[in-house]
N, C-alpha and C positions, 0 to 999 in steps of 0.2 A: 609424468605418471604411468610408469610399466606395465605390461600387459597381463604380469601376474597376480596385479591388486583385481584384476576386474572379476566380474561373476562367471563361472566356466560356460555359460551359456548364449553368451555374446554372440553373433554376430560378427564377421570382420570389419562389414561398411560401420554396425555402431560402436562398436571396438576402436575406429580410426574418429569417429565423430567424438566420443566423449573422449581422448585423448586431446583433439583439438579444443571442445569445451573447457578443461580446464584449463590450459594456457591463457585461451582470451578471458574469462574469467579473472585470471593474473592481470593482463595488460588493463582490460577494462578498471579493475580493480587502483589503476597508479592516474586516471583520468579525474582530476577532482578542482575542484572552486579554491581549496585551502592548502597551502603546501605542508607536507609531514602527515595530514587526516584525510580519509576519502569524506568528500561532500560536495554531493551535485544536487542543485532544486529547480524549480522548476523555470524554463527558460533562459538558465543560466550559461556562462563563458562554458561551462564544463560541459553542460547536458550538450550545448550544439556539437563540441566534440567528443563528445560520447554518441552524438547521432550519426557522426560523420566514420566513425571508427567500427560500430554496430552494423552500419548501412552497408557498408564493405563487406563485411563477411553475408550480409543479406543477399549481395550483388551474385557472390563468387559462387551464391548454393544455387544460383539458377533463378532468382527472383525479380520483380519486379521492384521498385524502393520509392519510397514519397515520404516529406513530411509533411502533416497537415498544418491547419491554420492555430493551433497548439499546439503543436511541438513534437507531436506522435509521433513516433518513426514507424513506419508501415511498408513489410514487405510482402508482397501474392507471388505465388506459382502460376503456373496462367490460367486465367478466367475459365470458372464451368457457373452453370446454372445453380449448383448449390455452393457454399463457402462454411471452413468451418474454422475457428478462429482460434491458437494459440498465442498465448502473450502473462505479461506480468508489465514491471518498470521498471524503469532504468533511475527515477532519480534515487539519493537518498537521505537517511535521518543526518544530522551532524558527525563526524567523527565515527563512520558507520561500519560493518563490516562486508566483504566484497558480494556474498552471498544471496542478500537480500534482497530481490525483485530480479536483478540482471540475470542469474538461476533458470528463471521462468522464459527471459526471451531468447538468452543464446540458448538453451535447450531446445526452441520450438525451432531454431536455424538448425542445429544439428539432425534434429529428427528429418527434414527435410535433406540435408548433406544423405542421411542414413539409407532412408527410404529413397533418394534417388531417380532414378530412370522408372520407376512402378507409376510413380505421380503421376506418368504423362494419360497411363490406362483408367487412374481413378477417375470416376463420377462425380465427384466432388471436389473446388480446390482447397488449398491452404493459406490463411493469412497467419501474418507472424506479425505483432505488435508489442512494441517496445512504448509502453503508458509512461509522459513527459513529467506525471506530476502524481505522486499513492501518497505520500508522508504528509504532505501538509507542513514541510518546515517555514518555506516563503513565507503564504500566506496564512498561516492558522488554518488551512481548512481542505481537509483531504480530496482526493482522486477529480482535480481539476482533469486530469490529461483522460480519462475515462470517461468524464462528464463530457468533454467537448467530443470525443469519441463516440461520443452514444446520441448527442444532441441535446443534452437534460444538462446544460449552462447555464444559468438565471442571470436575472439582473443584478439579483444579489451577489453573485459570485463573481460579476465581474466587479463590482463596488470596493471589493473587498480590496484592503493596501498592506503593503509590507511595511517592513520596519522604517522604508527613507519615502514610505507615503507614495510612494508608487500601487496604482490600482493595478487589479488585474488587468482591466480592459486594456492599460497603456502598456502594459508589458507586451500583451498579442499585439496592440497596436504596432508596434516596432518593426515585429516579421510581416507587417501586410495588411492589407486594407479588410479592415472591423464590421463590413457591414452585414456579414454571413451570421457576425453573432450579437445583435441586436435583436432580432425578432423576440417579444416576449417571451412567446413558446420554449423558443431555445432551437426550435424542429430545424429551421433552414440551415443550420450548421453540423454535419453529420457524418463523417467520414468512414463510421461502415461499410461495408460492402453495398453498394444503391442498386438497387433491379437484382439483385441477388439473393436466393431464403438464405440465412443465417442461420446453422444447421446449431449451433453451441460452440461454447465456448471451453478452453481446458488453461488452468492455473496452474502449472507446476513450481511449489514453493518451500523454502525451509521452511519446517515447520513452528520455529523459533519457540522451543517448548522442550521439557524433557520427555515425554508420552513413549515417542517412538525409542529413544535410546533404550527408556527403565525395561522397555518392551523386548531389546535388542529383536525388534526389526530397521530395515532401512527405510521403511516406506510405509501411509498411511496413506487411506483415502476418506478424503474430508466430507462430513453427511450434512452441514450445517455451517455460518458463520456470522458471528455473536452481533447482535445491534448496537451500537456506540453514536455516543450523542459529545460532540465536541462544544467548549465556548468558553468566553470570560468573564470573569465573577472580578467586581472591581468594589473595595472596599474606601469609602472618602472621607475624613478625621479634619483635621486642621494639622496644620506642619506648625512646630514652636520653637521655640530655644531646647534646646534637650538639659543647660545647666539650668532655666529659670521660671519652666512649668514644673510645679507642682502633680505628682504622680494621678493625685486624685481630681486634677482639672486636665488631665491629655483626653484628646482625642484622637490616638492613635492607631491609624488605619493601616498598618503591617503588625500589631498586634492581636488586633481583630481576627484579619487573614491568615494571621496563625492558629487562634482557635478554631476557625471554619476547617484549617488543616488538617486539624486534628480531628475535627467533626466527623471530617470526610473520612479519613481512614478509620477510625472505629467502624461507623455505619457500614462500608464494606465490609470491615474482617469478618464482623457480624452476620452477615447475607452469604455468602457462597450460593455460587459462581459468581459474581456481581465483583467486578472491579472496579475501584476508581483511582484513579491518576491527577495531583497538583503537579504536573510537569515543568510549569515558570513563574518565576513571582518578579514584579518589575515593583518599583520602589521609587518616589518622588514626595519630594527633592531628592536625595538619594545620599545625604551626607550625614557624617558622621556626629557632628554637633546638631541637626536637626531632627526634631521629631516625624517622622513618614507621618505626610498628609494625604499620598494615595498608595494605593495597595493593588495591583492587577494582576490577576491570577488567571490560568488555564485549570479547565476542568476537563476530564475525557472517563466517560463512562462508558460501560459495557456489561451486557447481559446474554443471555444467548435467547433469554425471551423476552420478550418488549415490553407488555403489559408490567414485567419486576421495575424493570430499565427507566421505563416512566414513573411508575412509584418511587421510586431510588432518588431522580430527578428531582419531584416536587420535594419532597422530604430535606435533601441537601438546600436546596434553595430555603427553604422557611427555617432551617439553622441556621443559616447563614443572615438572612434578617431578623430573626431575633439576637445572635450576637451583634450585631452590626443597632439596634435598639439597644442594648445594655448597653452599649459602648457610646455613643451617642452618637454613631458613623450613619453615611448613607452605603445601602447597598443596592446592587445595579449588575446585572447578569445580560449578557448576550450571547446567545446561540449560535455558532458558526458551521457546525456540522451536527442531522441528525438520521441516521439512518437504520432501515428497520434489520432486522435479522433475517437471512437470507439460507432458505433451504436448496441442496444443489440435489441436480434433475436426478429422480429416481433410477430414469432410462442409463444415462450417463455415468450415475453411479456405478451399476449392476456390470457394464462391462471396462469400466476403469477397474472395480475391483477382478475383476477377468482376469484385464490384462498384469494386474498386480500378485496374481494367485500364487505366481511362484516364491512370491516374499513372504508369503502369510500376512499382509499388509492387513490392519487395522482397520476397522471405523475410529474416525475420533471428530469432534467437532473443534473449530477454529474462535479461540477469540482475541483474533487479531484479525483486522480490516484487510480486507484486498479488492486490486481492481475485480473482480468477479461478483463483488456485492451490485458495482452501476451495471456491468455488462449483462448483470442476471434482467434487468430492465429492456434486453432488445432481444435475448435467447438463452436458452435453456445453461446453466453452468454447471464444470465439474473442476474437483479441486484436487492434484496429487500431492501430500508433503513428503519432505528428502528430511533424513533425521539429523537433526544438527546437533555438535556435540559442548554437553552440557547443557541443552536448552538453552547457549546463548543465542541472542542477538542486537542488533542497535550497536553493536560495540564492535571493536575494531578486532576481536578476538573470535565471531563469529566463524563457525566452518563446516563446512560438508565435505566428506572424502570422496576421492576419486572412483573408486568402488561407488557408495550410495549416489553416487551421480548419475556411473554408467547402469543401473539398478535402473535410476527414474527414465532415462533415456531410454531404456529396451521396455520397459512398460508403456512408456509414452508410445513408441513406436508401433505396440501390439496393441494397442487401445488405436489407434488412425485406422488400422487395419480393420480391425471388427467395426469400425463406423464404414470406411470404404465398400465391405462388404456387403453392406445392409441398404 
């Protein structure tokens, strides 16, 4: 990344930190559990390597570094009575791009580097957190990392299993004693700063949508994060021989699931801004010459208003039950995640808007979920969006330009200075 591509008003420390940030994004993007594509999931070998790499950069910036019991990477400047947190996640979806999540963590480190010696005189300390799990890939439930950080892991979270039958509790126990995670309230395990006032949390994230690009703006200030429900639906019928069972006598679970998928799409399409996604389908027995006896699907449902999301879920589950009855099937639903819509803190939003004013940053809502949803239960939260080329995310071609990253770093430093001055 060459200096002429950076915004004109960048300070020399910010310009240098932005160049390092871009190189680090490339290096981190090569740390993966899968050859030939980027995939990092909760507590996987690649996540351990990522933590080692990013932890080294934190130490180089003068922070003390540790991993907590659920694999969150935590870097801290010298402790003060009050703490402000900057962070995002280091896990990815399968076959991911290199900016989603990682940008927010590495930008936090870059901000500490750019601010440098002036941090010693500040009345607050900074904490940079790389959460170990946000995407929900391994256990089909998001935010395990930030839930652990906030002390909100539940017994139900710990019982969830991955594709190999390993539970969350077993995966965590491989790292060390699990005793602190077994309190039913979930409050005994909490890696947020103990004994200090937590002032708030800032998450810098690529937009993952087309609004900023369409507006010609590099940055946006997030007003709220949409509520989200995830779960598994299962249609159960009866497996049978594909050649000898007449169509009228079949109880085809996949055919029922396919009808429901179409109903989900049609329902959401008619009720914007509701979005609904069936992201995975599993079929058993899974043979070309056998009628499917079971079809298991995931549903992801989002809306900025909780009441509308609750109504939509009830309607879609009722539709699934009706399809199953008509086809002689059984229908079952298991909720795996349910997070309310979260409004960003008005005061932090104003400070962030002031910091991003040179780029005329618009206000916009987030349809994607973020770790800020969970951290909002501990402290006020704010989010800064950075323009995504083509609005693309969760894809290898995901891209945010060096110039836009530098704008975000400059705005973040200005925001943090405002906080320290108050």
